[in-house]
N, C-alpha and C positions, 0 to 999 in steps of 0.2 A: 965618373962612373957611379951608377946607382948602388947604394949600400943597403944591405938587408936589415931587417928589424931585429934579428936575433931570435931568442926564445923568451917566453914569459919569465923564466927564472934568471936568464942572463941576457938582458936587452942589449942591443947594439949601441955602441957609443956614438955612432954616426947619425942616429935619428932620435928624436924625442919620443918618450913613451906615449904621449898623446897622439902624435901622428901615426905611430904604428898601431895604436888601438883603433883609430878611425879606419885604417886600411883593413885590419882584420874584420871589423864590423861590416865594411863595404863588401868584402868577399863573401861573408856569411849571408848578407842580404841578396847578393846576386845568385848564390847557389853554385853548385858545381858546373863546370863547363859542359856544354852538350856533347853527346857522343858524336864523334866524327869518324866517318868511314875513311879508310886509306884512299889516297887519290886514285890508285889503280882500280879499286873496286868502284869508285864513283864514275870513272870513265867507262866501265863495263855495263853500268846500269841501263843506258839507252838500248844497247844491243840485247840485253837480257829481257827488257820489256817487249821489244819488237818480237823476239823469238817466242816468248811466252804467249803473247796475244795471238800470234800466227798459229801456234800449236792448239790453243783453245778453240780457234775458229775451225781448224782442221777436224777437231773432235765433232763439232757441229756438222761439218761437211759430210761425215760418214755416219751421222746419227739417223739418217733417213734414206730411203731407197730412191731410185730414179722415179720421177713423176710425183714427188711429194710436196713440192712447193706450189703455190696457188696457180691454177691454169697451166700447169706444166705440159699438158698435152699440146696446147697451143704453142708455148714457148720452145719446147724441144723440137717440134716439127719445124718451127720457123728457123731454128738454128741449123738443123740438118739440111734445110732447103734455102739457105741464105743466098746462094749464088743463082744466077739466071741460067748458067750453063748446066746441062745434065751431068750428074756425077754418080758414083757407085752408091752414094748415100741417099740421093733423091733425084727423081727424073720427072719430066713433065708428061702430060697426057694430051690427047686431042682436045680435051676441055681445059680452057685456060685457067679455070678456078680450081683445078685438081692437081695433086702431086702424088707420085707413088713413092712410099717410104718403107723402111723396114717395119715390120709389124710390131716388134717389141717397143719401138719408139712411141707408137701410137697407143699401145695397150698397157704401158708401164703401170698406170694407176687404176686400171679397170676394176680390180677386185677389192681395193681398199678406200678409194676416195669417198668421202662423206660417211664412212662407217668406221667409227673409232674402235670398235671391237674386233675389226678384221686386221690380221697381220698382213704384211706386204709380201705374201707368198703367192703372188700371181703366176700362173703358168705362162711362160713366154715362148713365142714362136721366133726363134733367133735366126731363122733362115728365110722365112716367108716375107712377102711384101703385101702392103695394103694401100688403097687409094684414100686420100683425105682431102677435104676442102677447108679444114680448119688450120689456118696458118697465116703468116704475115704476107704471103704472096697474094692472098685473096682480099684486096682492099687496102693493104699497107696501113693498118691501124697504128703500128708502131714505127718509129724511125729505124732505118736499116743498119745503123752503125754497130749497135750491140750484137745483133744476130750475125752480121758479117764477121766480126772479130771472134766471137765464140765458135763460129763454124770452123775456124782453124784448128780447134781442139776436138772436134767431133770425129768419130770413127765407127768402125763396124762393131766394136765391143761397147755396148751401151753403158755398162757399169763403169768401165775404165774411163770412158769419155765424160760421164757425169761427174765422177770424182775429180777428174782433171779440170773441168770447167769451174767447179766449185772452188778448187784450190787456187786457180788463177784469179778468181774474183776476191778471195780472201787475201791473197798476196797483193793485189792491186789496192785494196782497202788499206792494209797496213803500210804498204810502201808509200802511197801518196800522202797519207796523214803524217807519216814520219818525216818525209821530205819537207812538207809545208811547216811542220813544227820547228825543224832546225833552221829554216829560213826566216821565220817570223821574229819580230822584236820580242823580248822577254815578256812584255805586257800582254801579248796576244797568245802566248802558248797555253796558259792555264785554261782560258775559256774554250779553246779548241779541244783539249783533252777532256775536260769536265763535261762539255756539251755532248761529246760522243759517248762518254762513259755512263752517264746517268740515264741515257735513253737506249742503251745497248741490249738490255735483257728484258724479255726474251726475243722480241720480234726482230731487233736489229741484228743480233748474231745469227739468227735463223736466215734472214734474207740475204745478208752479205755472203754467207757460205751456201748459196743456192745458185741455180741456173736462171732464176727469174731476173728480168731486166731491172726490177726494183733494186737489185743489188747495186747497180751503178747509180741509180737515183740517190741511194743512201750515201754512197761514196762522195758524190758531187755535193750534196747538201751538207755533209759533215765538214768539208774542207774549203769549198769555193768562197764562202763569205770571208773566211779568215785569210785565204790567199790574196783576195782582192784588197782587203784592209792592209795586209803586209806590203803589197805592191805600192800603195800610196805612201807608206811609212818608211820603207827601206831605201837605201842608196846603193849605187855601184852594181856589182855582179849579183847581189842578192835581189835587187829590184828586177833585174833582167830575168833571173831564174823564177821569181814569183810571177812575172808577166807570162812566162811560158807555161807555168803550172796553171795559171788562171785560164788560159786558152784551153789547155788540156782538160781541165775539170769541166769547163763548159761543154766540150765535145762529149765527155763521159756522160754528163747529165742529159743534155739535149739529144744525144745520140741513142739514148736508151728508152725514154718514154716521152710522150708529148707533154704531160704535166710537169715532168722534170725540166723541160725547156723553160716553162714559166717560172719554176722555182729558181732556175739559174739566173733569170732576169732579176728576181727579187734579191738573190744573194749578191749580185753585182751592185745593186742599189745600196744594200746594207753596207758593203765594204766601203763604198764611196761616201755614204752618209757618216760613218764613224770617223772618216779621215778628212771631212770637208774643211777646206781653207779658202779664204777669199784672196786668192792670188793667181797670177798667170800660170805658174808652174802646175798648180792643181788642175787648171782648165786644160792644159796640154796633156797631162797624165790621164785625164778623163776620157780622152779620145779612144783608148783601148776598151774600157768597159762599155762605152756607148756603142762601139762597133760590135762588140760581143752581144749586147742586148738586141741589136738588130738581127744578128744571125740567129739568136735563140728564138726571137719572135717569128722569124721565117720558118724555123723548124717546128715550132709549136703550131703554127697555122697549117702546116702541111701534114700533120698527123691527125688521123681520125680515130683516136684511141677508144672513144666511147663505143665503137662497134664491137669491141671485145666483151663488153659488159652484157651478159645475157646467159641464157641457158639455166642450169640448175641453181645458180646462185642468186637469181633475181626473181622477186615476186612483185609484179607491177601493181601500182595503186589503182584500184577500181572503185574505191569507196569514198574517198575524201575530196573535198574541194581544195583549191590551191591554198586558201588561208588556213584550212584545217590541217593540211599536210605540212605547211610551214610551222604552225604552232606545235605539232607533234615532234617535228624534227629538231626544232630549237630546244625543246625540253630534253630530248634524248641525245643531243649532240655531244655532251661530255662523255657519254659511253663510247662514242666512236673515236673521239680524239685521244682518250686514254687507253684505247685498245692495245697500243704497243706494249703496255705493262703486263699483258697476259690476260686481260679480261675477255678478250676474244681468242678463239682457237687459232693455233698455228696451222700450217699446211693448207688443206682444203677446208679451213675453218672448223676442223673436227678434232683437233688436239688441244683439249682444254687444260689450262694450268690451274693447280690448286691455289688456295688463298695465300699460302706462304710466299708464292711468287709475286702475284699482282699486288697484294697489300704492301709488301716490302718495297717493290720497285716504285709503286705510286707514292709512298711516303718519302722515299729518297728523292725522287724527281721533284715532288712538290716542295719539300723542305729546302733543297739546294736552290731551286729557282726562286723561292720566296726570299731566301738569303741574298740572292743577287740583286733584288730590288732595293737594297739599302743604299746603293751608291749609283751615281750616274750623272751625265750631263745632257743637255738638250739633244746632242748628237746621238747618244745612246738611246734616249727615250724615243726619238724619231725612228730609229732602227727597230727597237722593240715593238713599237706600235705597228709598224709596217708588217713585220713578220707575224705578230699576234693577230692582226686582222686577217692575214692569209690563213693561219691555222683554223680560224673560225669560218671564213668565207668560202674557202675551196671545198671542203666536204659538204657544206650546206648547199652550195651551188650544184654540186654533182647530184645530191639527193633530189633537189627540186627539178633539175634538168631531166633526170631519168624517171621522175615520178615515183620514187620509192621512199619508204620510211627507213630509219636507222635499223640495221640488222639485215638489210637486203641489198645486194648489188654492190654498194659502196663499202669498201673495206678500210680498216685503219691504215694499211700500208700505202694507200693513195696519198694521204696527207702526212704520213710519218716523216718524210724528209723535212717538212716545215717545222715539225716539233723539234727535231735535232737542231736545226738552225736557231730556233727560238731559245733553246736551252743554252747554246753557246753565246748568243748575243746578250742575253740577260746577265751573263756572268762577266761581261767586260767591265773593267775598272778596278779590279783587285790587283795588288802588287805582287803577292807571293803565290806560289803553287798551291798553298793551302786555302786560298780565298779568305783568309782570316778565320777559318774554322779552327776550333780547339782540337786537342788530341782525342778527346772522347768522341767528339762529333765525327772525326775522320775514321775512327775505329768502327763506329756504328755504320757509316756509309760503306766502308770496305767489307766488313763482315756480312752486311745485308746483301750486297751485290754478289759476294761469293756464294752464299746460301741460295739466293734466288737463281743464279746461273746453274748451280749444281742440281737443284730440284728440277728446273726446266729441262735441262739436258737429259736427266733420268726419265722424265715423263715422255719426252720426244722419242727416246730410244724404246721405251716400253710400248709406245703406240704402234711401232712398226715391227718390233721383234716378236711380240705375242698378241698385240691388241690390248686395249685398256680394260678389257674384261678380266685380265690377270692382274694380281697385285703382288706386292712383296719387293724387297730391295734387290734380290738376286736376279739380275737380268739374264744370266746364263742358264736359267732353269726353263725347260720346256720351250726352247727356241724354235720358232716357226719360220723366221726369215733372218738371214744375215749374209753379209758379203763373203765371198770366197777369199778370206784374209786370215792371217795367223792371230790377230788380236780379236778377243771376244767382245760382246757388247758391254760386259762389266768392266773390261779393261779400258774400253773407250771412255766410259763414264768416269772412272777413276783418273785416267790420264787427262781428260778435259777439265775435270774439277781442279786438279792440282795445277795445271797450266794456267787457268784463269786466276786461281788463288795466288800463284807466284807473281803474275802480272800486277794484281792489286797490291800485294805486299811490297813489291819494289816501288810502285807508284807512291805508296804511303811513306816510304823512306825518303822520297824526293820532297813530298809535301809536308813532312813532319816538322812542326814549328819548334825551334829551340825554346828551352824553359824561360830564358830571359826575355824572349820576344813575347811570350804569353803574358808576362807580368809587366811589360813596358806599356807606356801610354799609347804606343802606336800599334797595339796588338790587333787592331782592326785590319791591318794589312791593306788599307785602301790607297789606291794611287789615282792620280788624275786620269780620267778616261781619254783625254786628248793626248796623253803622253805617247 
């Protein structure tokens, strides 16, 4: 039985004074034990994070009116007319390219699109109908899966339908990422969450909680590469579950946008590259990703998405030669790639973020990604190079194909899924949830994201409640538009800010490194990428 050292005035007879003195010095050097949460509290943290993130997204879902996401007139009409059979929501006409819809679906954004000073107080005709040629039935520019699924939640009440569709997309985002997280090996969990987190504000949270099919493109890009990686790494029922999720995420991405089908092919390659082994089992396991690549390629080739790019958002090049246009776009390409941080407007590109949003998010994204470059293997660098090339090549190709310069036609959301994927892949290889970041660094990231999200949510609410020509923190003053709901705009802002802050705070308790880990020689927290 181990005997104690006694006290300095009365040492124990069972141990020498020298050994006890060494033990006390060792305790002093190690410092106090790190604070530990009770096991019951630790078990509740995952559920609390999921609930907080979902509530934060719900605040974004009600922060803007129907018709507020990009090209919503097209997407809402496509959802309402997603079936070929005539319904109460949509009916055909003698002209095959025309459909008859509820007038409020078509005119939802008519009074505020492209005018940041106009509140969303458009007068609506809730009983009349109108004929439209702008929808996915006219040329099928988008894959039909997203519209057919969202059609299940469309109804006669436009406001209720829009909130429901946005809520379903938010729930799908949180649910799929959570399931992939718990099925992954521990080494893959931190890159999944960090990649989604540092790219979320403001474009990510706005798109996820919208009716735009880009919501599903973001969902697929956030989790598909990690699910594929986990599929190769895991065994037993977890492997089977990740295989099912990989298929589902391919359908989610490729079924929403043509370009998302191409991104799905890249995500499948990344997951395979990170797990590459020279053995027969890997070759057999690769049959699933190869088959999914072929399916994604077929869906990509069947979509004519460029047909939607047009109208008021495009100014065709009439001045420059090909080489001059290429030179201009290469110089300005970083402005397009970093647009997700808030340097471009949300909605109809008319809701501009103040510097405290985009400066903060850009610094966090750049700092964490740069930190991720400190460790890696050839597998990781191959995956990073592939996604990085896509981040640059895809928007540049779209610009040159459409003959436009940065700022016209091609929007940051088109290449945004690749940025999310890049952020996650570049962080592969760290052992702990903290990525080896110190406590001060984690606090800076957490506080920065909370502040950026809060300001962005406030600006987005202000844009539609009164228009951006009004200023002041009180959103409940001089309201021109709001939902028929018991909670006020100010209540939504406070609620959304607190929910997002709670999610970040709980995540920090998970990533918080103990004191002895920070002082140890292994404080870098680097693990083998191939593990």
